[in-house]
C-alpha positions in Angstrom: 0.0 0.1 0.2 1.2 3.5 -1.1 1.5 6.1 1.5 0.3 8.7 -1.2 -3.0 9.0 -2.7 -1.0 7.7 -6.4 -2.4 4.1 -7.2 0.6 1.8 -8.1 -0.1 1.8 -11.6 -0.1 5.8 -12.0 3.1 6.0 -9.7 4.9 3.2 -12.3 3.5 5.3 -14.9 5.1 8.1 -13.2 8.0 6.7 -12.4 8.7 5.5 -15.9 8.2 9.0 -17.4 10.9 10.3 -15.3 13.1 8.0 -16.3 12.6 9.3 -19.9 12.8 12.8 -19.3 15.2 15.1 -18.4 14.1 16.9 -15.7 10.8 16.5 -13.1 8.7 19.0 -14.6 9.3 17.4 -18.4 8.2 14.1 -16.8 5.1 16.0 -15.1 4.2 17.3 -18.7 4.5 13.8 -20.5 2.5 12.2 -17.4 -0.1 14.9 -18.0 -0.3 14.8 -21.7 -0.5 10.7 -21.7 -3.1 10.2 -19.2 -4.8 13.5 -18.8 -4.2 13.6 -15.3 -2.8 16.5 -13.6 0.9 16.3 -11.7 3.7 18.6 -10.3 7.3 18.3 -10.8 7.6 18.3 -7.1 4.8 15.4 -6.9 6.9 13.5 -10.0 10.2 13.8 -7.7 8.6 12.4 -4.6 6.9 9.2 -6.7 10.2 8.5 -8.2 12.1 8.9 -5.2 9.9 6.6 -3.2 10.3 3.9 -5.9 14.4 4.5 -5.5 14.5 4.1 -2.0 12.3 0.7 -2.9 14.8 -0.3 -5.2 18.1 0.4 -2.9 16.3 -1.3 0.2 15.7 -4.4 -2.3 18.8 -4.4 -3.5 20.4 -4.5 0.0 18.2 -7.4 1.0 19.6 -9.2 -1.8 23.1 -8.3 -1.6 23.0 -9.6 2.0 21.4 -12.7 0.9 24.0 -13.1 -2.0 26.9 -12.8 0.5 25.9 -15.0 3.1 27.6 -17.9 4.2 25.4 -20.9 3.6 24.5 -23.5 6.5 26.7 -26.9 5.8 23.6 -28.8 5.6 22.4 -26.5 2.6 22.8 -27.4 -1.1 25.0 -25.0 -3.2 22.2 -25.6 -5.7 19.4 -24.2 -3.7 18.4 -20.8 -4.9 19.0 -18.2 -2.3 18.1 -15.3 -4.6 14.7 -15.5 -6.3 14.0 -14.7 -10.2 12.3 -11.3 -10.4 11.4 -11.7 -14.1 12.9 -15.1 -15.4 14.2 -15.0 -19.0 11.5 -16.9 -21.2 12.7 -16.5 -24.6 15.9 -16.2 -26.3 18.8 -14.8 -23.4 22.1 -13.2 -23.5 25.2 -13.2 -21.3 27.2 -10.1 -21.1 30.4 -10.6 -18.7 33.5 -8.3 -17.9 35.8 -7.8 -15.4 38.2 -5.0 -14.3 41.1 -4.5 -11.5 40.2 -2.2 -8.9 42.6 -0.6 -6.2 41.2 -1.3 -2.6 43.1 1.1 0.1 45.3 -1.2 2.4 44.8 -4.0 0.4 46.3 -3.5 -3.0 44.8 -4.5 -6.7 41.4 -6.7 -6.3 40.1 -8.1 -9.4 35.9 -7.0 -10.2 33.8 -9.5 -12.3 30.2 -8.9 -13.5 27.9 -10.7 -15.3 24.3 -9.5 -17.0 21.6 -12.0 -18.0 19.2 -10.0 -20.2 16.0 -11.5 -22.3 16.5 -10.4 -26.3 14.3 -9.8 -29.3 15.4 -11.9 -32.3 14.7 -10.2 -35.3 14.1 -11.6 -38.5 16.4 -11.1 -41.4 14.2 -8.6 -43.7 12.3 -7.4 -41.0 11.1 -3.6 -40.9 12.2 -3.1 -37.4 15.8 -4.6 -37.7 16.3 -2.6 -41.4 15.5 0.8 -39.3 17.7 0.1 -36.3 20.4 -0.3 -38.8 20.2 2.8 -40.3 19.8 4.5 -37.4 22.8 2.9 -36.2 20.5 1.4 -33.0 19.3 -1.9 -31.9 15.9 -2.6 -30.9 14.7 0.9 -30.4 11.3 2.1 -31.5 
């Protein structure tokens, strides 16, 4: 339950507009144009910051679970972190690594992997040709 008068759906739309627009005021204008409902830039800021706070709290909990050492009886195959939106179709794995200098410890290697769902475009599709002409992949 939200602590303000916005519904969950409206709040998601507001936050999505803020992610696309460079300012809270422009996001408010975009929301008004899209829905016909009125909102101020400061309300967009409050809703967006509320979502940000939820994400930070969720990521902190997830990181704590991921870093926890399991009990001896636990199988390493058991999932500690739930899938948020599991990939249903074709997926992509991107990975990279780098070295960072940690104070009083020296250089440490950091590795990262990102899993994402991708849209496979047929060779002759208009969407694929448009993306190639514009130098973009999959944007509409």
